Every structure is written in structure tokens, then in C-alpha cells.
C-alpha positions as CSV (number, residue, x, y, z in Angstrom):
1,X,-4.4,28.0,-59.5
2,X,-8.2,28.1,-59.3
3,X,-10.1,28.6,-62.5
4,X,-13.2,30.7,-62.2
5,X,-15.3,32.8,-64.4
6,X,-14.6,36.3,-63.3
7,X,-15.6,39.8,-64.4
8,X,-13.7,43.1,-64.2
9,X,-15.5,46.5,-64.0
10,X,-14.1,50.0,-64.7
11,X,-15.9,53.3,-64.4
12,X,-14.0,56.5,-65.5
13,X,-15.1,60.2,-65.4
14,X,-13.0,62.6,-67.5
15,X,-13.1,66.3,-68.4
16,X,-11.0,68.6,-70.4
17,X,-9.7,72.0,-69.4
18,X,-7.1,73.8,-71.4
19,X,-5.3,70.7,-72.7
20,X,-5.3,69.0,-69.3
21,X,-7.6,66.0,-68.9
22,X,-7.9,64.9,-65.2
23,X,-9.7,61.7,-64.5
24,X,-11.2,59.7,-61.6
25,X,-11.6,56.0,-61.9
26,X,-12.9,53.1,-60.0
27,X,-11.8,49.5,-60.8
28,X,-13.3,46.4,-59.5
29,X,-11.3,43.3,-60.6
30,X,-11.9,39.5,-60.2
31,X,-15.5,39.6,-59.3
32,X,-16.6,36.0,-58.7
33,X,-13.1,34.5,-57.9
34,X,-12.5,32.8,-54.6
35,X,-9.4,31.2,-53.1
36,X,-9.3,27.5,-51.8
37,X,-10.7,28.6,-48.4
38,X,-13.6,30.3,-50.1
39,X,-12.5,33.9,-49.5
40,X,-13.2,36.4,-52.1
41,X,-10.3,37.6,-54.3
42,X,-12.0,40.8,-55.5
43,X,-9.6,43.8,-55.9
44,X,-11.0,47.3,-55.7
45,X,-9.1,50.5,-56.4
46,X,-9.6,54.2,-56.9
47,X,-7.4,55.8,-59.5
48,X,-6.7,59.6,-59.9
49,X,-4.7,60.9,-62.7
50,X,-4.3,63.3,-65.6
51,X,-3.1,63.5,-69.2
52,X,-1.9,66.5,-71.1
53,X,-2.6,67.1,-74.8
54,X,-1.0,69.7,-76.9
């Protein structure tokens, strides 16, 4: 295991309409981490979802 100082980022946009709260999210994880060969280990993801409140 390689120890490194890494940083995670998360940006989320939400809105509410009649109890449903859809959201769009961008996640960027492990910024600054590299493996033994020097390749980046950054993991990026787009997330879509919704929650319902009543």
C-alpha cells in the first residue's frame, strides 16, 4: 500500500419539486495518489439520483 496525501471532491446540485428531490453529483476521489509505476489513481464519477420526502 502506498501512503499519500489525497483529497476527495464532491459537487452536488439538488432541487425540490412536490416532495421529490432529484440530484446530479460529480465525485473526484484520491486526487494526488499514484501507484508504484507513477500512474494516477484518481477515480471520477457522475451520480444521478433522487430522494422522496413525505
